[in-house]
N, C-alpha and C positions, 0 to 999 in steps of 0.2 A: 140561562140557558147552558145546557151541558156541552161540555167539551166531547169531541167526537176522534175516536183512532180512523186513520186514512188508511184503510187496507190494499187500495191501489196507489200508493206511493211507497216509492224505495227511498233509502238513506243510502251515499256516497260521501265518503270522508277522503277531502282531498288535503294534505298535511307536509311539512318537510320547508327548511330553511330558504326555499324561491319559492314554494306554494301560493302567495299573492302575486307576485310578477305574474308568474307561469299564468293562473287565471285570467287574470287582467290580459293579458295579451289575446286569451282564446275566446271571452267570451263577451255579452254586447253590453254590460254594466259595466260602472265603476268601479273597482275595489280600490282606488289607491286611499280614500278616504273613510272605509269601513273602520268601524270600533268594535271590538270586541265584545259581545254580545249584540251589536247588529245583524240587521237582516239588509240582503239585496235581492230582487227579481231578474232575473238573467237568463241567457239562453247560450247553447252551443249551436253554430249554423253551418251548414254545408258553403265551400264555396263561394258558391251560388246564390247563398241568402236567405235560403229554408233551413227550416228548426229541425234540428237533431234531436235536440232535449229542452226543454224549458224548466226552469227549477227556482227555488227559493233557496238563497244562496246563505247558511247562518254562520257567522264567524265565531267560532270559540276560542281562539288564543291569534297572537297574531300575524302569525302565517299555519293557520287550522282552521278548516272550514268543513261544514257539513252542507251537501247540500239535496235539500227534499224535491223528489224528482217523480217522472211516473214511473210505477214500478216497472211495466215495461219496456223503458227506456235503459236502465239504470246498467244492462249487460252489457249495454252496447256504448253506455257513455263511458265508462269504466275503460272498454279497450281502445276507444278514441282519445281519452286522457293517455292513458300509456302511450300509445301510438304519436300523441303530441310531442312528452314528454323529452322523450330524447335524452340529453346530459343532465336536465334539471335537475335538481336535489329536490324530487319531488313523488310521495307515495299517493295512487287513487285507490279506494282501495270500496268493495261493496259492505258496506254495515247492516244491508236489510234483515239477514235473519236474528239478529239479536235487537234491531231498533226501527223503530218505526215514527212514523207523524202523526201527531194530534194537531188540530186546530178547534179553536174557540173561538166565540162572541158573544155580543151583550154582555151579562154581568161576570163569565163565566172566567177562569182564574187558569193560566197555565199548570198543569201538576211542580208541586215544590221539588219533587227528585227529579223534574225533566233535566237531561243531558242539556239541552241548549232550547231557548226560547225566546222568540222579538215578535215584537208588532209587523202584522203583514205587511211585507213591505209596498205590494199591491193597491190598497186600498183601505182606510181608517175603518170602513165600517165590516169589515173580513175578520176585524178580531185578530187574532194572535195564530202564530204556527210556533212546534215544537218539535223535539225530538224526543222520545221517552225510549228507556228499554222495554222489551217485552215482558219481560218476567215481573217487570213494575205492578204493582196494585193496577188495574185498570183505572178506577176515579173516570172514568165516563161513561156517562149513560146513556148519550145520545146514538144516533146511527150515521152512516154515510148518509143517505138521505138526505134527513135534515142539514145536513152540510151542504149540499149540491145544490137543495133549494134556497137555501140563504146566498149561496154565491150566485145563482144565477137571474134570485132578484136583483143582485148588485149589479147583474149588467156583465159577469167578468167570465170568460169562458175557460177551457180546461181541455189541455192536450187530450187525446183519445175521445172525448167525447164531444166534444165543439169543432173541432181541427184537428187535422192528422199530423203528427209527427212524419216531418221530410217530405211534406207536400203544400205548407204557406210560409208564407213570407211572415217576419213579423208584425208587419203594419196589420197584416188580415188577420189576425191574433190578438190585434190591439195593443202588444207589447210596446208600441209609444204611446200610448194615452194611460199605461200602467207603471210608468217608470221604467219597465224593463233593458229601453235600449238609451245610452248616452252618447250623443251625438258630438260631444266636446271631446269623448274621448281620445286617444290613440286607435292605430289598429288594432282589428281583432278579424277573426275568421268570418269572410262574410260581409266584410264594411262595406265596402265598393257599391255592390247592390245596393243594401239597404240605407246607403247613405243619400245613393242616386234618388232614391223611392221617395227619399224625403223632401229631396230639394226639389225636384221635378211634380211633385204632389202625382205620381202614379196609380196611388192605391186605390184603385177600383173596388176590387172586392175587399168586403170588410166584416168582420164579426157584428151585428148589430142586435138588441133585444126586441124578442116578439109579444106582441099581446094577443092571446086568444080571446074569444067571446063564453067559452067553456074552458075545459080542461085540455091542453094540449096534448099533440101525437106521443105516446110513447115509445115509438122509434125515430130513426130519421127520416123526413118527408121531405119531397120535395116542393120547394118554394118558387109558385108559378103569378104569373099576369097573364089569362087568357093561355093561348098555347105557349106563352113564351118563358123559360125558365128563368129563374132568377136566382137559384141556387139550393143548398140543405139548410133544414131546419134540424138540428137537436133534439134527443129527447126532451121534454116537457114536464114537469113533478107537478104541474097545475096548469094556472090561465096564463103564465110567464116564463117564454123559454129564449134559448137565442140560436138565429138562425146565421150560416156565410153566404151570404147574398152579392149580387153585383150591384154597386150603389147606381149608376147609371142606367142600364134597366127597369131599375125598382121605380127611379125617378122619372124615366118616361111612362113608366105606367101609371104614375098618379098624375103625371103632368093629362094623360088623355082617359082620365076617370078611370081606367081599369081596376078593379079590384085587387089586391095582392092575396093568394091564397095558398095553405100550408097543410098537409096532411087533411086535403079537401075541407077547411076552415077558413073564413077571413080571418087577417090578419092585420096587426095595426102595429105600425114600429113606434117601437116606445123608445126615445133617447133617455140615458141615465144623464143625470146632470154635471158629470166628470169627464162626459165626452166630447170633444172639444172640435172635431169635423163637424159638417153637416151632412144629417140625417138626409136621405130623400126628400124632396117637397119644402126644405127649411132653405132659406136664404143664408148662402155660406158666408158673406160678411157679418150674420149674426152670429156666428159660430167660432169667430177667432177670438 
């Protein structure tokens, strides 16, 4: 499978003598043990615990990191990092004009001239992530559609497509399932809310994988059971899609025999094998 350049991603560099400590005190993942050449998945949250930007962090030095983030969030992300900087010896720079993100899976290999590359820290089947120079030889014959079809088939959501930045909690976006939240690390912005949701088990809304009898909707569609709204499904590239739904309402619908529909089509909730919480209609004890 070819690798693909992702035009909907941007690149932010965070560097300086205190960059590691600075980021570790802000983001949801643990950067204490990340090695040069390694990667983590994390996010910067609001104090209320909602995702402002999620990103793959690539360590290019002891105190130098590249953040592979949604392009639409980059300007605000840099602004907020600069706001939090205070007297810390750190700089945050938007490198998106000269660099871009590439991804590959299957037998594809990262470009030899990549600025940084590492296995995707969310799921092994996603392959690898890399930051490459825009003026380098393309080397990628795929398109973004093929990447998103693969990602969706794996059950992995993406900001701006499957959930809205500034609106979703990490649990809703499956960050707790994908290694994006470290519940043992020290304080970070929004930690209290996220920890409370984890320990009380109050995440009632989650992104789930949906399977359609044919091709799914090509735009966002309401997920319903009878007259009851359950949530929203994002656009599906084929027979598999993702939807952000209320688990309790979906469970009630299944228990009462009501079919669940999205975009006018019946859908089945198709649980990936890496998800640890119970899907509606499933015995919770069997998922732990």
